[in-house]
BATOR-143263 format. One record per residue (C-alpha): y, z, x. Coordinates in pm, 1 decimal, always signed. Example, Ala and Ser with C-alpha at 12.3 -4.5 7.8 and 13.67 -1.06 7.14 Angstrom:
! residues 2
<pake north="-450.0" up="+780.0" east="+1230.0"/>
<pake north="-106.0" up="+714.0" east="+1367.0"/>
This chain:
! residues 394
<pake north="+13220.5" up="+13614.6" east="+13292.1"/>
<pake north="+13563.5" up="+13529.1" east="+13152.2"/>
<pake north="+13610.7" up="+13268.8" east="+12884.0"/>
<pake north="+13807.1" up="+13031.3" east="+13107.9"/>
<pake north="+13544.3" up="+13052.6" east="+13381.8"/>
<pake north="+13269.8" up="+12979.3" east="+13132.4"/>
<pake north="+13457.2" up="+12677.2" east="+12996.3"/>
<pake north="+13508.1" up="+12545.4" east="+13348.1"/>
<pake north="+13140.5" up="+12592.7" east="+13432.3"/>
<pake north="+13026.8" up="+12413.0" east="+13115.9"/>
<pake north="+13273.4" up="+12131.2" east="+13180.1"/>
<pake north="+13155.1" up="+12094.8" east="+13539.6"/>
<pake north="+12788.1" up="+12063.7" east="+13444.9"/>
<pake north="+12874.4" up="+11830.1" east="+13154.2"/>
<pake north="+13052.9" up="+11594.7" east="+13394.7"/>
<pake north="+12756.9" up="+11603.5" east="+13633.0"/>
<pake north="+12519.2" up="+11529.2" east="+13344.8"/>
<pake north="+12728.1" up="+11234.3" east="+13226.0"/>
<pake north="+12743.0" up="+11096.4" east="+13580.5"/>
<pake north="+12364.4" up="+11121.6" east="+13613.2"/>
<pake north="+12320.8" up="+10945.1" east="+13278.7"/>
<pake north="+12552.4" up="+10664.3" east="+13385.2"/>
<pake north="+12367.2" up="+10620.7" east="+13714.8"/>
<pake north="+12031.6" up="+10627.2" east="+13533.9"/>
<pake north="+12146.9" up="+10364.3" east="+13284.8"/>
<pake north="+12262.1" up="+10144.4" east="+13573.0"/>
<pake north="+11930.1" up="+10186.2" east="+13760.3"/>
<pake north="+11678.3" up="+10208.6" east="+13470.9"/>
<pake north="+11848.7" up="+10129.3" east="+13138.3"/>
<pake north="+11538.6" up="+10104.7" east="+12916.4"/>
<pake north="+11377.6" up="+10421.7" east="+13049.0"/>
<pake north="+11704.5" up="+10618.2" east="+13025.6"/>
<pake north="+11775.3" up="+10510.0" east="+12667.6"/>
<pake north="+11419.9" up="+10595.9" east="+12565.5"/>
<pake north="+11443.5" up="+10943.9" east="+12719.2"/>
<pake north="+11786.3" up="+11002.1" east="+12561.5"/>
<pake north="+11641.9" up="+10905.3" east="+12222.6"/>
<pake north="+11359.7" up="+11158.0" east="+12265.4"/>
<pake north="+11612.3" up="+11422.2" east="+12371.7"/>
<pake north="+11826.9" up="+11358.4" east="+12062.8"/>
<pake north="+11521.1" up="+11382.0" east="+11834.8"/>
<pake north="+11426.0" up="+11716.4" east="+11990.3"/>
<pake north="+11783.6" up="+11842.4" east="+11956.5"/>
<pake north="+11792.3" up="+11736.2" east="+11591.4"/>
<pake north="+11459.3" up="+11909.8" east="+11533.6"/>
<pake north="+11588.6" up="+12234.6" east="+11682.5"/>
<pake north="+11909.7" up="+12225.2" east="+11477.9"/>
<pake north="+11735.8" up="+12155.7" east="+11143.7"/>
<pake north="+11559.5" up="+12480.5" east="+11057.0"/>
<pake north="+11551.0" up="+12397.2" east="+10685.1"/>
<pake north="+11366.1" up="+12068.9" east="+10722.4"/>
<pake north="+11004.8" up="+12020.0" east="+10622.4"/>
<pake north="+10909.6" up="+11996.5" east="+10989.8"/>
<pake north="+10965.3" up="+12373.5" east="+11015.5"/>
<pake north="+10783.9" up="+12473.7" east="+10696.1"/>
<pake north="+10463.7" up="+12573.3" east="+10877.2"/>
<pake north="+10359.3" up="+12661.8" east="+11229.9"/>
<pake north="+10112.5" up="+12372.2" east="+11223.0"/>
<pake north="+10395.9" up="+12125.9" east="+11159.1"/>
<pake north="+10588.5" up="+12245.9" east="+11462.8"/>
<pake north="+10278.3" up="+12224.3" east="+11681.2"/>
<pake north="+10218.2" up="+11866.5" east="+11569.2"/>
<pake north="+10581.8" up="+11778.4" east="+11639.1"/>
<pake north="+10570.5" up="+11900.7" east="+11999.6"/>
<pake north="+10237.8" up="+11725.5" east="+12053.1"/>
<pake north="+10388.4" up="+11403.7" east="+11917.7"/>
<pake north="+10693.2" up="+11439.5" east="+12144.6"/>
<pake north="+10465.2" up="+11486.8" east="+12446.6"/>
<pake north="+10263.7" up="+11180.5" east="+12340.7"/>
<pake north="+10573.4" up="+10958.5" east="+12305.5"/>
<pake north="+10721.3" up="+11083.7" east="+12632.4"/>
<pake north="+10399.2" up="+11016.8" east="+12823.6"/>
<pake north="+10382.9" up="+10663.2" east="+12679.0"/>
<pake north="+10743.9" up="+10611.7" east="+12783.3"/>
<pake north="+10664.3" up="+10721.6" east="+13137.8"/>
<pake north="+10366.3" up="+10489.9" east="+13163.7"/>
<pake north="+10458.3" up="+10172.2" east="+12975.3"/>
<pake north="+10838.3" up="+10130.6" east="+12987.9"/>
<pake north="+10924.7" up="+9848.1" east="+13228.3"/>
<pake north="+11166.6" up="+10037.5" east="+13454.9"/>
<pake north="+10985.8" up="+10372.7" east="+13439.9"/>
<pake north="+10904.4" up="+10551.7" east="+13769.8"/>
<pake north="+10534.4" up="+10550.7" east="+13669.2"/>
<pake north="+10530.3" up="+10189.6" east="+13554.2"/>
<pake north="+10257.3" up="+10104.6" east="+13806.8"/>
<pake north="+10006.7" up="+10303.0" east="+13598.8"/>
<pake north="+10013.3" up="+10028.8" east="+13336.3"/>
<pake north="+9791.3" up="+9818.2" east="+13560.0"/>
<pake north="+9541.0" up="+10107.5" east="+13582.2"/>
<pake north="+9423.3" up="+10164.0" east="+13223.0"/>
<pake north="+9206.4" up="+10460.6" east="+13314.9"/>
<pake north="+9487.8" up="+10644.0" east="+13494.7"/>
<pake north="+9736.0" up="+10562.2" east="+13217.7"/>
<pake north="+9501.2" up="+10701.2" east="+12951.9"/>
<pake north="+9441.8" up="+11013.3" east="+13163.8"/>
<pake north="+9814.0" up="+11080.8" east="+13202.1"/>
<pake north="+9882.6" up="+11034.3" east="+12830.1"/>
<pake north="+9584.9" up="+11245.5" east="+12719.5"/>
<pake north="+9645.4" up="+11525.1" east="+12972.8"/>
<pake north="+10016.5" up="+11551.1" east="+12888.7"/>
<pake north="+9965.3" up="+11554.6" east="+12512.0"/>
<pake north="+9669.6" up="+11792.0" east="+12517.2"/>
<pake north="+9839.3" up="+12032.9" east="+12761.0"/>
<pake north="+10148.7" up="+12059.8" east="+12542.9"/>
<pake north="+9932.6" up="+12103.3" east="+12232.1"/>
<pake north="+9726.3" up="+12384.8" east="+12386.9"/>
<pake north="+10026.2" up="+12556.5" east="+12544.7"/>
<pake north="+10216.4" up="+12558.5" east="+12215.1"/>
<pake north="+9909.4" up="+12700.5" east="+12037.0"/>
<pake north="+9882.2" up="+12968.1" east="+12306.1"/>
<pake north="+10246.0" up="+13074.2" east="+12265.7"/>
<pake north="+10209.1" up="+13076.6" east="+11887.5"/>
<pake north="+9892.4" up="+13287.8" east="+11894.3"/>
<pake north="+10055.8" up="+13522.8" east="+12142.9"/>
<pake north="+10339.2" up="+13576.8" east="+11897.0"/>
<pake north="+10108.2" up="+13615.0" east="+11597.0"/>
<pake north="+9885.3" up="+13866.6" east="+11775.2"/>
<pake north="+10178.9" up="+14097.6" east="+11844.0"/>
<pake north="+10166.4" up="+14395.8" east="+11612.1"/>
<pake north="+10504.7" up="+14517.8" east="+11481.3"/>
<pake north="+10658.5" up="+14814.8" east="+11654.7"/>
<pake north="+10637.4" up="+15053.6" east="+11359.7"/>
<pake north="+10567.8" up="+15423.3" east="+11393.5"/>
<pake north="+10187.6" up="+15445.4" east="+11372.0"/>
<pake north="+10157.9" up="+15821.4" east="+11358.7"/>
<pake north="+10038.7" up="+15787.8" east="+11001.5"/>
<pake north="+9665.9" up="+15818.5" east="+11056.0"/>
<pake north="+9423.8" up="+15722.4" east="+10782.0"/>
<pake north="+9229.5" up="+16027.5" east="+10667.1"/>
<pake north="+8886.2" up="+15913.7" east="+10557.2"/>
<pake north="+8702.9" up="+16149.4" east="+10319.6"/>
<pake north="+8388.3" up="+16128.0" east="+10531.6"/>
<pake north="+8301.9" up="+16015.3" east="+10882.9"/>
<pake north="+8054.7" up="+15743.8" east="+10768.1"/>
<pake north="+8338.4" up="+15570.7" east="+10582.2"/>
<pake north="+8543.2" up="+15556.2" east="+10901.4"/>
<pake north="+8248.1" up="+15410.0" east="+11090.0"/>
<pake north="+8201.6" up="+15150.6" east="+10815.4"/>
<pake north="+8569.2" up="+15056.3" east="+10839.0"/>
<pake north="+8539.1" up="+15016.6" east="+11215.9"/>
<pake north="+8232.8" up="+14797.0" east="+11166.8"/>
<pake north="+8420.6" up="+14574.3" east="+10922.8"/>
<pake north="+8714.5" up="+14548.0" east="+11162.0"/>
<pake north="+8482.1" up="+14442.1" east="+11444.9"/>
<pake north="+8324.7" up="+14186.0" east="+11210.8"/>
<pake north="+8667.3" up="+14038.6" east="+11130.3"/>
<pake north="+8751.0" up="+14014.4" east="+11500.2"/>
<pake north="+8422.4" up="+13835.2" east="+11568.7"/>
<pake north="+8473.3" up="+13590.7" east="+11280.2"/>
<pake north="+8831.8" up="+13517.0" east="+11384.6"/>
<pake north="+8718.5" up="+13424.2" east="+11734.8"/>
<pake north="+8488.0" up="+13162.2" east="+11583.6"/>
<pake north="+8767.5" up="+12982.2" east="+11396.5"/>
<pake north="+9037.0" up="+13040.4" east="+11662.3"/>
<pake north="+8903.6" up="+12896.5" east="+11991.1"/>
<pake north="+9133.7" up="+12898.5" east="+12291.7"/>
<pake north="+9085.1" up="+12546.4" east="+12426.6"/>
<pake north="+9071.1" up="+12330.1" east="+12115.8"/>
<pake north="+9187.7" up="+12330.4" east="+11757.1"/>
<pake north="+8972.6" up="+12451.1" east="+11470.7"/>
<pake north="+9007.8" up="+12099.2" east="+11325.5"/>
<pake north="+8731.1" up="+11992.9" east="+11563.3"/>
<pake north="+8491.1" up="+12250.9" east="+11415.6"/>
<pake north="+8268.4" up="+12169.1" east="+11121.2"/>
<pake north="+8488.8" up="+12214.1" east="+10815.0"/>
<pake north="+8208.9" up="+12356.9" east="+10602.9"/>
<pake north="+8134.3" up="+12614.1" east="+10874.0"/>
<pake north="+8502.5" up="+12708.5" east="+10889.0"/>
<pake north="+8513.5" up="+12751.2" east="+10510.9"/>
<pake north="+8205.5" up="+12972.1" east="+10525.2"/>
<pake north="+8365.9" up="+13198.5" east="+10788.2"/>
<pake north="+8690.1" up="+13216.9" east="+10589.3"/>
<pake north="+8495.3" up="+13319.6" east="+10279.3"/>
<pake north="+8326.0" up="+13597.9" east="+10476.3"/>
<pake north="+8664.5" up="+13732.1" east="+10590.1"/>
<pake north="+8798.7" up="+13727.2" east="+10234.4"/>
<pake north="+8487.7" up="+13907.0" east="+10108.3"/>
<pake north="+8534.1" up="+14181.6" east="+10367.1"/>
<pake north="+8887.5" up="+14245.8" east="+10242.3"/>
<pake north="+8790.1" up="+14227.4" east="+9876.3"/>
<pake north="+8493.6" up="+14465.9" east="+9908.0"/>
<pake north="+8678.5" up="+14723.0" east="+10119.6"/>
<pake north="+8786.8" up="+15053.6" east="+9969.8"/>
<pake north="+9151.9" up="+15155.0" east="+9972.9"/>
<pake north="+9102.2" up="+15357.6" east="+10293.2"/>
<pake north="+8915.1" up="+15072.7" east="+10459.6"/>
<pake north="+9175.2" up="+14819.1" east="+10345.9"/>
<pake north="+9458.7" up="+15015.4" east="+10506.3"/>
<pake north="+9248.8" up="+15052.0" east="+10822.3"/>
<pake north="+9176.9" up="+14677.0" east="+10840.8"/>
<pake north="+9539.4" up="+14579.4" east="+10785.8"/>
<pake north="+9651.6" up="+14827.7" east="+11047.5"/>
<pake north="+9387.8" up="+14721.1" east="+11300.8"/>
<pake north="+9422.6" up="+14342.2" east="+11307.3"/>
<pake north="+9737.3" up="+14122.6" east="+11293.8"/>
<pake north="+9763.8" up="+13973.1" east="+10946.2"/>
<pake north="+9996.7" up="+13697.5" east="+11064.7"/>
<pake north="+9714.4" up="+13545.5" east="+11269.5"/>
<pake north="+9470.6" up="+13570.3" east="+10978.3"/>
<pake north="+9717.2" up="+13406.6" east="+10737.3"/>
<pake north="+9783.8" up="+13135.7" east="+10995.3"/>
<pake north="+9419.0" up="+13049.8" east="+11062.9"/>
<pake north="+9283.5" up="+13066.3" east="+10708.0"/>
<pake north="+9377.7" up="+12741.8" east="+10534.2"/>
<pake north="+9376.3" up="+12586.6" east="+10189.4"/>
<pake north="+9119.2" up="+12305.7" east="+10202.2"/>
<pake north="+9251.5" up="+12106.7" east="+9908.7"/>
<pake north="+9017.9" up="+11809.2" east="+9943.1"/>
<pake north="+8715.4" up="+12042.0" east="+9929.2"/>
<pake north="+8861.4" up="+12265.6" east="+9658.1"/>
<pake north="+8862.7" up="+12566.3" east="+9890.4"/>
<pake north="+9192.1" up="+12749.3" east="+9845.2"/>
<pake north="+9109.5" up="+13033.1" east="+10080.3"/>
<pake north="+9463.3" up="+13111.8" east="+10195.7"/>
<pake north="+9574.1" up="+13140.5" east="+9835.4"/>
<pake north="+9282.4" up="+13372.0" east="+9755.2"/>
<pake north="+9355.2" up="+13599.3" east="+10050.6"/>
<pake north="+9728.7" up="+13618.3" east="+9982.0"/>
<pake north="+9670.7" up="+13687.9" east="+9613.5"/>
<pake north="+9414.9" up="+13952.8" east="+9700.5"/>
<pake north="+9648.0" up="+14149.1" east="+9929.7"/>
<pake north="+9975.5" up="+14101.0" east="+9739.8"/>
<pake north="+9866.1" up="+14106.4" east="+9375.6"/>
<pake north="+9512.9" up="+14229.5" east="+9315.5"/>
<pake north="+9495.2" up="+14509.7" east="+9574.4"/>
<pake north="+9862.3" up="+14583.5" east="+9640.6"/>
<pake north="+9837.0" up="+14910.2" east="+9443.5"/>
<pake north="+9571.5" up="+15031.2" east="+9688.9"/>
<pake north="+9798.6" up="+14977.7" east="+9992.1"/>
<pake north="+10019.4" up="+15245.2" east="+10141.2"/>
<pake north="+10376.0" up="+15170.3" east="+10250.4"/>
<pake north="+10277.2" up="+15095.1" east="+10607.8"/>
<pake north="+10020.5" up="+14838.2" east="+10491.8"/>
<pake north="+10268.8" up="+14678.1" east="+10251.8"/>
<pake north="+10519.5" up="+14640.5" east="+10533.6"/>
<pake north="+10248.3" up="+14477.3" east="+10746.9"/>
<pake north="+10158.6" up="+14238.2" east="+10463.6"/>
<pake north="+10523.1" up="+14130.5" east="+10429.5"/>
<pake north="+10544.4" up="+14098.3" east="+10807.4"/>
<pake north="+10234.4" up="+13877.9" east="+10806.6"/>
<pake north="+10390.5" up="+13654.2" east="+10541.8"/>
<pake north="+10702.6" up="+13617.4" east="+10755.4"/>
<pake north="+10495.7" up="+13532.9" east="+11062.4"/>
<pake north="+10300.5" up="+13271.9" east="+10866.8"/>
<pake north="+10633.0" up="+13144.8" east="+10724.6"/>
<pake north="+10681.3" up="+13171.6" east="+10351.2"/>
<pake north="+10753.1" up="+12799.2" east="+10335.7"/>
<pake north="+10394.0" up="+12734.0" east="+10452.6"/>
<pake north="+10256.8" up="+12825.3" east="+10108.7"/>
<pake north="+10391.2" up="+12726.5" east="+9769.4"/>
<pake north="+10338.9" up="+13072.7" east="+9615.8"/>
<pake north="+10428.5" up="+13287.0" east="+9917.6"/>
<pake north="+10771.0" up="+13377.3" east="+9779.8"/>
<pake north="+10616.4" up="+13497.8" east="+9454.4"/>
<pake north="+10362.1" up="+13701.7" east="+9650.0"/>
<pake north="+10635.3" up="+13867.1" east="+9857.7"/>
<pake north="+10830.9" up="+13940.3" east="+9540.4"/>
<pake north="+10525.5" up="+14103.8" east="+9385.0"/>
<pake north="+10483.5" up="+14340.7" east="+9680.0"/>
<pake north="+10847.8" up="+14449.7" east="+9654.3"/>
<pake north="+10855.4" up="+14487.6" east="+9276.6"/>
<pake north="+10530.0" up="+14684.9" east="+9267.5"/>
<pake north="+10678.7" up="+14942.1" east="+9504.8"/>
<pake north="+10844.4" up="+15221.9" east="+9307.6"/>
<pake north="+11200.1" up="+15336.9" east="+9371.3"/>
<pake north="+11099.4" up="+15645.0" east="+9569.9"/>
<pake north="+10918.2" up="+15428.6" east="+9825.3"/>
<pake north="+11135.0" up="+15116.2" east="+9816.9"/>
<pake north="+11389.9" up="+15248.9" east="+10063.5"/>
<pake north="+11111.2" up="+15363.7" east="+10295.8"/>
<pake north="+10961.4" up="+15015.8" east="+10278.5"/>
<pake north="+11295.6" up="+14867.3" east="+10380.0"/>
<pake north="+11323.1" up="+15111.6" east="+10671.1"/>
<pake north="+10974.0" up="+15018.3" east="+10790.7"/>
<pake north="+11059.0" up="+14648.4" east="+10769.1"/>
<pake north="+11382.2" up="+14700.9" east="+10964.8"/>
<pake north="+11226.0" up="+14918.9" east="+11237.3"/>
<pake north="+10963.5" up="+14671.8" east="+11360.4"/>
<pake north="+11160.2" up="+14576.1" east="+11668.7"/>
<pake north="+11192.9" up="+14204.3" east="+11588.9"/>
<pake north="+11406.3" up="+13973.4" east="+11377.6"/>
<pake north="+11172.8" up="+13973.9" east="+11074.9"/>
<pake north="+11365.2" up="+14232.3" east="+10872.9"/>
<pake north="+11391.8" up="+14292.9" east="+10499.5"/>
<pake north="+11733.0" up="+14124.9" east="+10494.0"/>
<pake north="+11587.6" up="+13811.5" east="+10655.7"/>
<pake north="+11300.8" up="+13815.2" east="+10407.9"/>
<pake north="+11526.8" up="+13827.2" east="+10103.0"/>
<pake north="+11816.3" up="+13607.2" east="+10211.1"/>
<pake north="+11663.0" up="+13363.2" east="+10461.2"/>
<pake north="+11287.1" up="+13333.9" east="+10418.0"/>
<pake north="+11293.5" up="+13338.5" east="+10037.1"/>
<pake north="+11468.9" up="+13017.0" east="+9940.1"/>
<pake north="+11414.5" up="+13024.7" east="+9564.3"/>
<pake north="+11735.5" up="+13153.7" east="+9411.4"/>
<pake north="+11562.6" up="+13284.4" east="+9098.9"/>
<pake north="+11328.7" up="+13499.5" east="+9309.4"/>
<pake north="+11624.9" up="+13651.6" east="+9495.2"/>
<pake north="+11806.6" up="+13727.8" east="+9171.4"/>
<pake north="+11496.6" up="+13879.5" east="+9012.5"/>
<pake north="+11431.2" up="+14110.1" east="+9307.3"/>
<pake north="+11795.5" up="+14221.0" east="+9319.6"/>
<pake north="+11810.2" up="+14269.1" east="+8942.4"/>
<pake north="+11494.8" up="+14481.0" east="+8935.0"/>
<pake north="+11624.9" up="+14699.2" east="+9216.7"/>
<pake north="+11960.7" up="+14740.9" east="+9039.7"/>
<pake north="+11785.4" up="+14842.0" east="+8718.3"/>
<pake north="+11579.9" up="+15101.8" east="+8908.4"/>
<pake north="+11891.8" up="+15237.8" east="+9076.8"/>
<pake north="+12063.7" up="+15253.4" east="+8737.3"/>
<pake north="+11771.3" up="+15453.3" east="+8596.1"/>
<pake north="+11795.0" up="+15690.4" east="+8889.7"/>
<pake north="+12169.3" up="+15738.5" east="+8840.9"/>
<pake north="+12109.0" up="+15810.4" east="+8472.7"/>
<pake north="+11857.9" up="+16078.7" east="+8565.2"/>
<pake north="+12097.0" up="+16222.5" east="+8818.4"/>
<pake north="+12382.7" up="+16249.2" east="+8568.4"/>
<pake north="+12156.4" up="+16402.7" east="+8307.1"/>
<pake north="+12136.5" up="+16718.7" east="+8519.8"/>
<pake north="+11801.8" up="+16666.4" east="+8689.1"/>
<pake north="+11686.6" up="+16927.2" east="+8933.5"/>
<pake north="+11804.6" up="+16870.9" east="+9287.7"/>
<pake north="+12141.2" up="+16711.9" east="+9206.2"/>
<pake north="+12371.8" up="+16996.0" east="+9304.4"/>
<pake north="+12487.0" up="+16965.9" east="+9666.1"/>
<pake north="+12726.9" up="+16700.0" east="+9797.6"/>
<pake north="+12651.2" up="+16494.3" east="+10105.0"/>
<pake north="+12787.0" up="+16195.4" east="+10295.5"/>
<pake north="+12562.3" up="+15891.8" east="+10332.3"/>
<pake north="+12655.0" up="+15617.4" east="+10580.0"/>
<pake north="+12530.6" up="+15262.9" east="+10573.4"/>
<pake north="+12525.3" up="+14982.9" east="+10825.3"/>
<pake north="+12531.3" up="+14676.2" east="+10606.1"/>
<pake north="+12616.4" up="+14332.2" east="+10735.0"/>
<pake north="+12860.9" up="+14134.1" east="+10528.8"/>
<pake north="+12709.1" up="+13805.2" east="+10424.0"/>
<pake north="+12967.1" up="+13558.8" east="+10281.8"/>
<pake north="+12705.7" up="+13335.9" east="+10124.6"/>
<pake north="+12734.6" up="+13286.2" east="+9746.2"/>
<pake north="+12414.5" up="+13466.6" east="+9645.7"/>
<pake north="+12540.7" up="+13788.8" east="+9808.1"/>
<pake north="+12855.5" up="+13770.7" east="+9597.1"/>
<pake north="+12641.6" up="+13712.6" east="+9288.5"/>
<pake north="+12441.6" up="+14018.2" east="+9384.0"/>
<pake north="+12757.0" up="+14232.6" east="+9393.5"/>
<pake north="+12864.5" up="+14105.2" east="+9050.7"/>
<pake north="+12519.9" up="+14190.8" east="+8914.8"/>
<pake north="+12563.5" up="+14545.8" east="+9041.5"/>
<pake north="+12890.5" up="+14580.4" east="+8854.2"/>
<pake north="+12737.0" up="+14437.7" east="+8538.9"/>
<pake north="+12412.4" up="+14631.3" east="+8518.7"/>
<pake north="+12515.6" up="+14972.1" east="+8648.2"/>
<pake north="+12627.7" up="+15071.1" east="+8298.9"/>
<pake north="+12822.3" up="+15391.5" east="+8268.1"/>
<pake north="+12896.5" up="+15424.3" east="+8638.9"/>
<pake north="+13204.8" up="+15305.4" east="+8820.6"/>
<pake north="+13127.3" up="+15110.1" east="+9138.9"/>
<pake north="+13424.2" up="+14988.9" east="+9339.8"/>
<pake north="+13437.9" up="+14751.7" east="+9638.5"/>
<pake north="+13579.8" up="+14906.7" east="+9952.7"/>
<pake north="+13619.4" up="+14819.0" east="+10320.4"/>
<pake north="+13306.9" up="+14889.9" east="+10528.5"/>
<pake north="+13315.7" up="+15266.3" east="+10581.0"/>
<pake north="+13065.9" up="+15486.6" east="+10400.9"/>
<pake north="+12952.4" up="+15594.0" east="+10058.5"/>
<pake north="+13070.7" up="+15930.1" east="+9933.0"/>
<pake north="+12833.4" up="+16074.6" east="+9677.2"/>
<pake north="+12952.3" up="+16383.4" east="+9494.3"/>
<pake north="+12605.9" up="+16518.4" east="+9421.0"/>
<pake north="+12274.4" up="+16520.9" east="+9599.4"/>
<pake north="+12021.4" up="+16273.8" east="+9451.5"/>
<pake north="+11661.1" up="+16360.2" east="+9391.4"/>
<pake north="+11540.8" up="+16263.8" east="+9738.8"/>
<pake north="+11842.6" up="+16318.9" east="+9965.8"/>
<pake north="+12002.9" up="+15980.0" east="+9932.9"/>
<pake north="+11705.5" up="+15753.0" east="+9996.1"/>
<pake north="+11770.4" up="+15579.0" east="+9664.7"/>
<pake north="+12136.7" up="+15523.9" east="+9743.9"/>
<pake north="+12033.2" up="+15380.7" east="+10080.7"/>
<pake north="+11880.1" up="+15098.5" east="+9879.4"/>
<pake north="+12233.1" up="+14995.0" east="+9779.4"/>
<pake north="+12294.7" up="+14903.2" east="+10140.7"/>
<pake north="+12011.4" up="+14653.0" east="+10110.5"/>
<pake north="+12152.9" up="+14489.0" east="+9799.1"/>
<pake north="+12527.2" up="+14487.0" east="+9850.2"/>
<pake north="+12715.9" up="+14270.2" east="+10099.2"/>
<pake north="+12982.4" up="+14541.7" east="+10139.5"/>
<pake north="+12978.8" up="+14917.0" east="+10115.0"/>
<pake north="+13055.6" up="+15067.5" east="+9776.2"/>
<pake north="+13196.1" up="+15396.9" east="+9657.6"/>
<pake north="+13024.6" up="+15548.7" east="+9358.7"/>
<pake north="+13264.3" up="+15766.2" east="+9155.6"/>
<pake north="+13114.8" up="+16017.0" east="+8918.2"/>
<pake north="+13276.9" up="+15965.1" east="+8576.8"/>
């Protein structure tokens, strides 16, 4: 469709909408103004991704339930509403309000769980080789136990808030114990077999009862046991944090930073590739420059990666084995004009001591010698820099 045709189509429907609004205001002014107010609130909610209302999935679910509640009250009790007659039938009015609110609440939970249950589209050919068959059977048993426990705290037709809180805390503790007592092979198997985003979403911090179960689970997988995880499991942990929303937990950004910084340089580029090949919008770039809002965390991650790249370049120029054949390495970086990306580029120029790095138009990176692992380390530069750079051997 051409641009002029699209503009005409939008203008035509805008005129029709304005005419309908004018007619509605003339026929039912109070009801129309109330519905327009609700529409503006919803539009403002959609356009304000950085507000507290979007910090957690639970907050969004409560917002849509509240909107459904207010809209149903408007339909029933506003004087010139089409359903104004229901006001004289208290039972029918209550039924309409309850059914509308509860239906929206359950439908939103269903869509959210459907999204959280979706496993990322990463190559799963990496099978977990258990030393013995009994260990594999034990891992399968633990996975089945987690699935059974999750069904108890994630019912389909009502929220877990209606379940006994002490019973919920007991089930959450059992899930955490399964992860903590699992071996490294079993831990990779559990993370690969069940969506972590759903687990992070359902396990809560019960502050009034001093049960910080979400914090314990996140700390367990990102700090205490992160060394035991392979790259695929680390990518799934980061993906689970993004599905939960990092803003839903005060320490989530620090946990994500720990996973990245505890991945050595040889595997860091592979981790980025796994994060970018999941088939959805939760990429490594989104994690670093959108989901992580703390500027100090962004700078620390970028600085650590630059230092590791600088160490690699030092090894390469010292005549390490494998640095003898030239190759051409292409990147597909997206220019981000935001200030922190420019700060990142200045940090590269500052900390890459002894090596000349020059800004160029987006083309490719020409490396005069072959690095230790065929350019995987230099691919990391595409993650950090807003533009493509040319490294010139001094």
